[in-house]
C-alpha positions in Angstrom: -128.8 -156.2 109.7 -128.9 -155.7 106.0 -126.0 -153.4 104.7 -128.4 -151.1 103.0 -129.9 -150.1 106.3 -126.5 -149.0 107.6 -125.7 -147.3 104.3 -128.9 -145.2 104.4 -129.1 -144.4 108.1 -125.5 -143.9 109.1 -125.4 -140.5 107.5 -128.7 -139.6 109.2 -127.4 -140.7 112.6 -124.1 -138.7 112.0 -126.1 -135.6 111.0 -128.2 -135.8 114.2 -125.2 -136.2 116.4 -123.3 -133.4 114.8 -126.3 -131.1 114.4 -127.8 -131.6 117.9 -124.4 -131.9 119.6 -123.0 -128.9 117.7 -120.5 -126.9 119.7 -121.1 -129.0 122.8 -119.2 -131.9 121.2 -116.8 -129.6 119.4 -115.5 -129.4 115.8 -113.3 -132.5 115.8 -116.0 -134.8 117.2 -118.6 -133.5 114.7 -116.3 -133.8 111.8 -115.1 -137.3 112.9 -118.5 -138.8 113.3 -119.9 -137.5 110.0 -116.9 -138.4 108.0 -116.7 -141.8 109.6 -120.4 -142.4 108.9 -119.9 -141.5 105.2 -116.8 -143.6 104.7 -118.7 -146.5 106.3 -121.6 -146.0 103.9 -119.2 -145.8 100.9 -117.3 -148.9 102.0 -120.5 -150.9 102.2 -121.8 -149.5 98.9 -118.9 -150.8 96.7 -119.5 -154.5 97.4 -123.2 -154.1 96.5 -122.2 -152.4 93.2 -119.5 -155.0 92.4 -122.0 -157.7 93.1 -124.4 -156.4 90.4 -121.4 -155.9 88.1 -120.3 -159.5 88.4 -123.9 -160.8 88.2 -123.8 -162.4 91.7 -126.3 -160.0 93.3 -130.1 -159.9 92.8 -132.6 -157.1 93.2 -134.4 -157.0 96.5 -136.6 -154.8 98.7 -135.7 -154.3 102.3 -138.7 -153.2 104.4 -138.2 -150.5 107.1 -141.7 -149.9 108.5 -145.4 -149.6 107.6 -146.1 -146.1 106.5 -149.6 -145.2 105.1 -152.8 -147.2 104.8 -155.7 -145.0 103.8 -158.4 -146.5 101.6 -156.9 -147.7 98.4 -153.7 -145.8 99.1 -151.2 -148.1 100.8 -147.4 -147.9 100.8 -144.6 -148.9 103.1 -141.2 -147.4 103.8 -138.9 -149.8 102.0 -135.5 -149.7 100.4 -135.1 -151.0 96.9 -131.7 -152.4 96.0 -131.1 -153.1 92.3 -128.5 -152.0 89.7 -129.7 -148.5 89.5 -129.6 -148.1 93.3 -126.2 -149.7 93.4 -124.8 -147.2 90.9 -126.2 -144.3 92.8 -125.0 -145.6 96.2 -121.4 -145.7 94.9 -121.7 -142.3 93.3 -123.4 -140.5 96.3 -121.5 -142.1 99.1 -118.0 -142.1 97.5 -118.2 -138.5 96.5 -119.8 -137.4 99.7 -117.2 -139.2 101.8 -114.4 -137.5 99.9 -116.2 -134.1 100.2 -116.4 -134.6 104.0 -112.7 -135.3 104.2 -111.9 -132.4 101.9 -113.9 -130.1 104.1 -111.6 -130.8 107.0 -109.1 -128.6 105.3 -111.3 -126.2 103.4 -113.6 -125.3 106.3 -110.8 -125.5 109.0 -111.2 -121.8 110.0 -115.0 -121.7 109.9 -116.6 -121.3 113.4 -119.7 -123.3 112.5 -118.1 -126.6 111.4 -120.5 -128.9 113.3 -123.5 -127.3 111.6 -121.8 -127.5 108.2 -120.9 -131.2 108.5 -124.4 -132.0 109.8 -125.9 -130.4 106.8 -123.6 -132.4 104.5 -124.6 -135.7 106.0 -128.3 -134.7 106.0 -128.0 -133.9 102.3 -126.5 -137.3 101.7 -129.2 -139.1 103.6 -132.0 -137.3 101.7 -130.4 -138.3 98.4 -130.1 -141.9 99.6 -133.8 -141.9 100.5 -134.5 -140.7 96.9 -132.5 -143.4 95.1 -133.6 -146.3 97.3 -137.3 -145.4 97.0 -139.7 -148.2 96.2 -142.6 -145.9 95.7 -143.2 -142.4 94.4 -144.1 -140.9 97.8 -140.8 -142.0 99.3 -139.0 -140.7 96.2 -140.8 -137.4 96.8 -139.7 -137.4 100.4 -136.1 -137.6 99.3 -136.7 -135.2 96.5 -137.9 -132.5 99.0 -135.2 -133.5 101.4 -132.4 -132.6 99.0 -134.2 -129.4 98.3 -134.2 -128.5 102.0 -130.6 -129.5 102.5 -129.5 -127.5 99.4 -131.2 -124.4 100.8 -129.3 -124.9 104.1 -126.0 -125.5 102.4 -126.2 -122.8 99.7 -127.1 -120.3 102.4 -124.7 -121.7 105.0 -123.0 -118.3 105.3 -126.3 -116.7 106.2 -124.7 -113.4 107.2 -123.7 -113.0 103.5 -126.7 -111.4 101.6 -125.8 -113.0 98.3 -125.7 -116.4 99.9 -129.2 -115.9 101.4 -130.5 -114.7 98.1 -129.0 -117.6 96.2 -130.5 -120.1 98.7 -134.0 -118.6 98.3 -133.6 -118.6 94.6 -132.7 -122.3 94.5 -135.6 -123.1 96.8 -138.2 -121.1 94.8 -137.1 -122.2 91.4 -137.2 -125.8 92.5 -140.7 -125.4 93.9 -141.8 -124.5 90.4 -140.5 -127.8 89.1 -141.8 -129.7 92.2 -145.3 -128.6 91.3 -145.0 -130.5 88.1 -143.6 -133.4 89.9 -146.4 -133.5 92.4 -149.0 -133.3 89.7 -147.2 -136.1 87.9 -147.3 -138.2 91.1 -151.0 -137.4 91.7 -151.9 -138.2 88.1 -149.9 -141.5 88.2 -151.8 -142.6 91.3 -155.1 -141.6 89.7 -154.3 -143.7 86.6 -152.6 -146.7 88.2 -154.2 -146.6 91.7 -150.8 -147.3 93.3 -147.6 -145.4 94.0 -145.4 -148.6 93.9 -142.8 -148.0 91.2 -142.5 -151.7 90.1 -146.3 -152.0 89.9 -146.5 -148.7 87.8 -143.7 -149.8 85.4 -145.3 -153.2 84.9 -148.7 -151.7 84.1 -147.4 -148.8 82.0 -147.3 -150.5 78.6 -151.0 -151.3 78.8 -151.8 -147.6 79.1 -150.0 -146.7 75.8 -152.4 -144.9 73.5 -155.0 -144.2 76.2 -156.2 -140.6 76.8 -157.2 -138.5 79.8 -158.7 -135.1 80.4 -156.2 -132.5 81.6 -157.1 -128.8 82.0 -160.1 -129.3 79.7 -158.2 -131.0 76.9 -158.1 -134.7 75.9 -154.4 -135.8 75.9 -152.5 -139.0 75.8 -152.3 -140.3 79.4 -148.7 -141.4 79.5 -147.4 -138.3 77.6 -149.0 -135.9 80.1 -147.9 -137.9 83.1 -144.3 -138.1 81.9 -144.2 -134.5 80.9 -145.3 -133.5 84.4 -142.7 -135.7 85.9 -140.0 -134.3 83.6 -140.9 -130.8 84.7 -139.9 -131.9 88.2 -136.6 -133.2 86.7 -136.0 -129.9 84.9 -136.1 -128.1 88.3 -133.8 -130.5 90.2 -131.4 -131.0 87.3 -131.3 -127.3 86.2 -132.6 -127.7 82.6 -133.2 -124.8 80.3 -135.9 -122.6 81.8 -135.5 -123.8 85.4 -131.7 -123.6 85.4 -131.2 -120.1 86.9 -130.7 -121.3 90.4 -127.6 -123.5 89.6 -125.0 -120.8 88.9 -126.1 -118.8 92.0 -125.6 -121.9 94.1 -121.9 -121.1 93.9 -122.5 -118.8 96.9 -122.2 -121.8 99.1 -118.8 -123.2 100.2 -117.0 -125.0 97.4 -117.4 -128.5 99.0 -121.2 -127.9 98.7 -120.8 -127.1 95.1 -119.0 -130.4 94.5 -121.6 -132.4 96.3 -124.6 -130.7 94.7 -123.1 -130.8 91.2 -121.4 -134.1 91.1 -123.4 -136.6 93.2 -126.6 -135.4 94.7 -129.2 -132.9 93.8 -128.7 -132.2 90.1 -128.5 -135.9 89.3 -131.9 -136.6 90.9 -133.8 -135.6 87.8 -131.7 -137.9 85.5 -132.1 -140.8 88.0 -135.9 -140.3 88.2 -136.3 -140.4 84.4 -134.1 -143.5 84.0 -135.8 -145.2 87.0 -139.2 -144.6 85.3 -137.8 -145.4 81.8 -140.4 -148.2 81.0 -143.0 -145.5 81.7 -141.3 -142.9 79.5 -141.0 -145.4 76.7 -144.8 -145.4 76.3 -144.8 -141.6 75.9 -143.1 -140.7 72.6 -144.0 -137.0 72.8 -142.6 -136.7 76.3 -139.4 -138.4 75.1 -139.1 -135.9 72.2 -139.5 -133.0 74.7 -136.8 -134.6 77.0 -134.4 -134.9 74.0 -134.9 -131.3 72.7 -134.8 -129.7 76.2 -131.6 -131.7 77.1 -129.9 -130.9 73.8 -130.8 -127.2 74.0 -129.6 -127.0 77.6 -126.4 -128.8 76.6 -125.5 -126.1 74.0 -127.0 -123.1 75.9 -125.0 -123.7 79.1 -121.8 -124.3 77.2 -122.0 -121.0 75.5 -122.2 -119.2 78.8 -119.3 -121.1 80.2 -117.0 -119.5 77.6 -117.5 -116.0 78.9 -117.5 -116.3 82.7 -114.6 -115.2 84.9 -115.6 -116.8 88.2 -113.8 -120.2 88.2 -116.7 -121.9 90.0 -119.3 -120.4 87.7 -117.5 -121.8 84.7 -117.7 -125.3 86.2 -121.3 -124.7 87.3 -122.4 -124.0 83.7 -120.3 -127.0 82.7 -122.5 -129.1 85.0 -125.7 -127.7 83.5 -124.3 -128.6 80.0 -123.3 -132.1 81.0 -126.7 -132.8 82.5 -128.2 -131.8 79.1 -126.1 -134.7 77.6 -127.6 -137.1 80.1 -131.2 -136.0 79.4 -131.0 -136.2 75.6 -129.4 -139.6 76.0 -132.5 -140.7 78.0 -134.7 -138.9 75.5 -133.4 -141.0 72.6 -133.9 -144.2 74.6 -130.3 -144.8 75.7 -130.9 -144.8 79.5 -127.8 -146.9 80.1 -125.6 -144.3 78.4 -127.3 -141.6 80.4 -126.5 -143.4 83.7 -123.0 -144.1 82.5 -122.4 -140.4 81.9 -123.9 -139.6 85.3 -121.4 -142.1 86.8 -118.3 -140.8 85.1 -119.4 -137.2 85.4 -119.5 -137.6 89.2 -115.8 -138.3 89.3 -114.4 -135.6 87.0 -116.9 -133.0 88.1 -116.2 -133.5 91.8 -112.5 -133.4 90.9 -112.9 -130.1 89.0 -114.9 -128.5 91.8 -112.6 -129.6 94.6 -109.6 -128.6 92.4 -111.2 -125.2 92.0 -111.6 -125.1 95.7 -107.9 -125.8 96.1 -107.1 -123.0 93.8 -109.4 -120.6 95.6 -107.8 -121.8 98.9 -104.3 -121.1 97.5 -105.4 -117.7 96.2 -106.9 -116.5 99.5 -110.5 -117.0 98.4 -110.1 -115.1 95.1 -112.4 -116.6 92.5 -111.8 -114.3 89.5 -109.5 -116.1 87.0 -108.3 -112.7 85.7 -106.2 -112.6 88.9 -104.7 -116.1 88.5 -101.9 -117.2 86.1 -98.8 -119.2 86.4 -100.1 -121.3 89.3 -98.9 -124.7 88.0 -95.5 -124.1 89.6 -96.9 -123.1 92.9 -99.6 -125.7 93.3 -98.4 -128.6 91.2 -100.6 -131.4 92.7 -103.8 -129.3 92.2 -102.6 -128.6 88.7 -102.2 -132.2 87.7 -105.5 -133.1 89.3 -107.4 -130.4 87.4 -105.5 -131.4 84.3 -106.9 -134.9 84.6 -110.4 -133.5 85.2 -110.1 -131.3 82.2 -108.9 -134.2 79.9 -111.9 -136.2 81.3 -114.6 -133.6 80.7 -113.3 -132.7 77.2 -113.3 -136.4 76.3 -109.7 -137.1 75.3 -109.5 -140.5 73.8 -109.0 -142.3 70.5 -111.6 -144.7 69.2 -109.3 -147.1 67.3 -106.9 -147.3 70.2 -109.7 -148.1 72.6 -108.3 -145.8 75.2 -109.4 -142.6 76.7 -110.4 -140.6 79.8 -113.8 -141.1 81.5 -115.7 -138.5 79.5 -114.5 -140.0 76.2 -116.3 -143.2 76.9 -119.6 -141.8 78.2 -120.0 -138.5 76.2 -118.9 -140.0 72.9 -121.4 -142.9 73.4 -124.2 -140.4 73.9 -123.4 -138.6 70.7 -123.2 -141.8 68.8 -126.5 -143.1 70.1 -128.2 -139.8 69.4 -127.1 -140.1 65.8 -128.0 -143.7 65.6 -131.6 -142.9 66.8 -132.2 -141.5 63.3 -135.2 -139.3 64.1 -135.2 -135.5 63.9 -134.9 -135.0 67.7 -131.9 -137.3 67.7 -130.2 -135.5 64.9 -130.8 -132.2 66.6 -129.3 -133.6 69.8 -126.2 -135.0 68.0 -125.3 -131.6 66.4 -126.1 -129.6 69.5 -124.1 -132.1 71.6 -121.2 -131.8 69.1 -121.3 -128.0 69.3 -121.4 -128.2 73.1 -118.4 -130.5 73.0 -116.4 -127.9 71.1 -117.4 -125.2 73.5 -116.7 -127.5 76.5 -113.1 -128.0 75.3 -112.7 -124.3 74.7 -114.0 -123.1 78.1 -112.2 -125.9 80.0 -108.8 -125.1 78.5 -109.6 -121.4 78.8 -109.9 -122.1 82.6 -106.7 -124.1 82.6 -104.7 -121.5 80.7 -106.0 -118.5 82.7 -105.3 -120.3 85.9 -102.1 -122.3 85.5 -100.3 -120.7 82.5 -99.2 -117.2 81.7 -97.7 -114.5 83.9 -98.8 -114.3 87.6 -101.6 -111.8 87.8 -102.4 -112.0 91.4 -100.1 -109.1 92.1 -102.9 -107.0 90.5 -105.6 -108.2 92.9 -106.1 -105.8 95.8 -108.2 -108.3 97.5 -105.3 -110.8 97.7 -102.6 -108.3 98.5 -104.5 -106.3 101.2 -106.0 -109.3 103.0 -103.0 -111.6 103.4 -100.9 -111.6 106.5 -97.5 -112.0 105.0 -94.7 -113.9 106.7 -91.3 -112.2 107.0 -90.0 -114.5 104.3 -92.9 -113.6 102.0 -92.6 -109.9 102.7 -88.9 -110.1 101.8 -89.5 -111.3 98.3 -90.6 -108.9 95.6 -91.3 -111.1 92.6 -95.0 -111.4 93.2 -95.9 -108.4 95.3 -95.3 -110.2 98.6 -97.9 -113.1 98.3 -97.2 -116.6 97.3 -99.8 -119.2 96.5 -99.5 -122.4 98.6 -100.6 -126.0 98.1 -103.6 -127.2 100.0 -103.4 -129.3 103.2 -103.4 -133.1 103.0 -107.1 -133.6 103.8 -107.8 -131.6 100.6 -105.3 -133.4 98.5 -106.3 -137.0 99.2 -109.8 -136.6 97.7 -108.2 -135.0 94.6 -105.9 -138.0 94.2 -108.7 -140.5 94.5 -111.0 -138.6 92.2 -108.2 -138.3 89.7 -108.1 -142.1 89.4 -111.9 -142.1 88.7 -111.6 -139.4 86.1 -108.8 -141.3 84.3 -110.1 -144.9 84.6 -113.8 -145.0 85.3 -114.9 -145.0 81.7 -112.3 -147.5 80.5 -113.2 -150.0 83.3 -117.0 -149.8 83.4 -118.0 -149.0 79.8 -118.6 -152.6 78.7 -121.0 -153.2 81.6 -122.9 -149.9 81.3 -123.3 -149.8 77.6 -123.2 -153.4 76.3 -124.4 -155.7 79.1 -128.1 -156.0 79.4 -127.7 -158.5 82.2 -125.9 -155.9 84.3 -129.1 -153.7 84.3 -131.2 -156.7 85.1 -134.5 -155.0 84.3 -133.8 -151.9 86.4 -134.1 -149.7 83.3 -135.5 -150.0 79.8 -132.6 -151.4 77.8 -132.9 -151.0 74.0 -130.4 -153.6 72.7 -131.1 -152.7 69.0 -130.3 -149.1 69.6 -127.0 -150.0 71.3 -126.1 -152.2 68.3 -126.9 -149.3 66.0 -124.7 -147.0 68.1 -121.7 -149.3 67.5 -122.5 -149.3 63.7 -122.5 -145.5 63.1 -120.0 -144.2 60.5 -116.4 -143.4 61.6 -116.9 -139.7 61.0 -119.6 -139.8 63.8 -117.2 -141.6 66.1 -114.5 -139.1 65.5 -116.7 -136.0 65.7 -116.2 -135.5 69.4 -112.4 -135.9 69.1 -112.2 -133.4 66.2 -114.2 -130.7 68.0 -112.3 -131.3 71.2 -109.0 -130.6 69.4 -110.6 -127.5 67.7 -111.7 -126.2 71.1 -108.3 -126.8 72.6 -106.6 -125.0 69.6 -109.0 -122.1 69.9 -108.3 -121.6 73.6 -104.6 -121.9 73.1 -104.6 -119.4 70.4 -106.7 -116.9 72.3 -105.1 -117.2 75.8 -101.5 -118.3 75.1 -100.4 -117.6 71.6 -102.3 -114.3 71.0 -103.8 -113.2 74.3 -105.1 -110.0 72.6 -107.7 -111.9 70.7 -110.4 -112.1 73.4 -110.4 -108.3 73.8 -110.7 -107.7 70.1 -113.5 -110.3 69.8 -115.4 -108.6 72.6 -115.0 -105.1 71.1 -116.0 -106.4 67.6 -119.0 -108.5 68.8 -119.9 -106.7 71.9 -123.7 -107.4 71.5 -123.1 -111.1 71.2 -120.7 -111.2 74.0 -123.0 -109.2 76.3 -125.9 -111.5 75.4 -123.9 -114.6 76.3 -122.1 -113.1 79.3 -125.4 -112.0 80.8 -126.6 -115.6 80.5 -129.0 -115.0 77.6 -130.8 -112.5 79.9 -132.8 -115.2 81.6 -132.4 -113.6 85.0 -133.5 -110.2 83.6 -136.4 -111.7 81.8 -137.7 -113.6 84.9 -137.1 -110.5 87.0 -139.3 -108.5 84.6 -142.0 -111.2 84.2 -142.2 -112.7 87.6 -140.1 -111.0 90.3 -141.1 -107.3 89.9 -144.8 -108.1 89.3 -144.8 -110.3 92.4 -143.2 -107.6 94.5 -145.6 -105.0 93.1 -148.5 -107.2 93.9 -147.1 -107.8 97.4 -146.7 -104.0 98.0 -150.3 -103.4 96.8 -151.7 -106.0 99.2 -149.5 -104.5 101.9 -150.1 -100.8 101.4 -153.7 -100.9 100.1 -155.0 -104.0 101.7 -153.2 -104.4 105.0 -152.3 -100.9 105.9 -154.9 -98.9 103.9 -158.0 -101.1 104.6 -157.5 -103.7 107.4 -155.4 -101.6 109.7 -157.3 -98.4 108.8 -160.8 -99.7 109.4 -159.8 -102.5 111.7 -157.3 -102.2 114.6 -156.3 -98.6 113.8 -159.9 -97.5 113.1 -161.3 -99.0 116.3 -158.4 -97.5 118.3 -159.3 -94.1 116.8 -163.0 -94.5 117.7 -162.1 -95.5 121.3 -159.6 -92.7 121.6 -162.2 -90.0 120.4 -164.9 -91.6 122.6 -162.6 -91.3 125.6 -162.0 -87.7 124.9 -165.7 -87.0 124.6 -166.5 -88.9 127.7 -163.8 -87.1 129.6 -165.2 -83.7 128.7 -168.5 -84.4 130.5 -166.8 -85.8 133.7 -166.6 -82.3 135.3 -167.3 -83.3 138.9 -170.2 -80.7 139.2 -173.6 -81.9 140.5 -175.6 -79.5 138.3 -173.8 -80.9 135.2 -174.8 -84.5 136.1 -178.4 -83.3 137.0 -178.7 -81.7 133.5 -177.5 -84.9 131.8 -180.0 -86.9 133.8 -182.8 -84.5 132.9 -181.9 -84.6 129.2 -181.8 -88.4 129.3 -185.2 -88.5 131.0 -186.8 -86.2 128.4 -185.3 -88.3 125.6 -186.7 -91.5 127.1 -190.2 -90.0 127.6 -190.2 -88.6 124.1 -189.2 -92.0 122.6 -192.1 -93.7 124.6 -194.7 -91.2 123.6 -193.7 -91.2 119.9 
């Protein structure tokens, strides 16, 4: 059996066993089978990736079964294995396996553990179906699969109203993007008469410059197809305009946040654009849109991250921002750099989310950073793990030393290649990315300082103090109001340790292959070798821009939250309008509520009150019931039981009949 079959279907089998067996097989069995299935998949994924890294592996397609044959539309269910697939297999399965293990500790007290682990494995299977797709229909199957699984996981605590609302929001917003994706797939089939990805990419260059009629206008064929496909990517990868679901997804358990943000759903859009990169290269207008939207998202999300108090929301907006980097890298034609940042981001973002989960676990599910402080002494292992993640996401590294954390290698490369592109969109992306890098450093260190430095503020949290069952030893100490944070259990700490290694070393180890080795990609993406050479030749001030803004962001956070902690309050009081604008997330939720949600509810109420109740029920079921009831009352009044009454009615009827005949 080919290893790819085990990699893809082991999570599905585990999900079915845990989901259908549920409480009948018990928590331990459900957790064991799903975790074992993911570690098996991860263990088989790394040799495939290393084979492509060393140049000993070749791209292949592994058939599964015949799927559809209808006229000219024919496609099979087959699994494509190439460099792009190998990268995603490692990212998805490694992070998912560690999330499964982490969940042993984090979800230990939850009564629905089999259902949770089944959903996790189902999520992983859907994402694997997406990245191994050999045709657009199979990719769409995985695309919708991760949408379903995200709905189930975000709303896992279904008795919690906010979780249900967040799940619905994620589902609805993604349906908007998916409409564009579907139209893109339909249009692509219309143009190329196939859904086979290799066949489409081979034929795409010949369609450059051709036009097609779309909504009554004559437009460039490849531009409109790629724009429609990118709308789908905007929904899945939470780009500006379709981003509003991502922060609310924090209502799900923290391991879900790590899986969605680091390795699965939000990376689907970036993967799709890079997979179809030869197609996007024939659509310059679409690439410009990708660049501008990515750069705008990058900066926009970073601004919001500077004002949030919920530790998970800060990291969520960080994800949104980092995805913007990936998209504008793809938009300027550096698909390898985009995939490299996707790769390194998986390690340090999963580390940050799982580290945040460890903090939340230690603080008895308190997520407000205003009630943290001084935790580095109480949870040192979590502190060092999150420190590594922070150094990775802020991009600590020195160009001339050739050393740095993971984010230094991938994010700096993106900024350099955007500058090297030389066009207006590239310059906009470079400066937006540099501004976002400064804000990333600021909000990341703000999170660290509020959480791990300063005086302990959890004694001010009524939630913590009133909900904790104190041991006699804890109750006897008075330094912290009776509650002491505690380090997480071993199943939660092991993933943190493994991901820390990735956050530290993934960039250093894999940068040459991802950025400079065309043979590594082996045709799985469009590789612009001239652009990569131009990236290495940019001026030194460009290469050190990210380092400088990273230091400035760190200094600003240190000044505001350690040296002079009264600065934030003064800033908010002085610039209250600006702060409210950013804190309220640029009022996107309020805007959408006014434009879409309230009118939709009003329209629904109108159909309900006027249409259903006022018309259909009134003249339909209720109206007929009223007529029957009144007729029954009238009929009852003439059923007197007296013979002369019946004789009179018969006489009247006879007179009426004779009159009708005569007239």
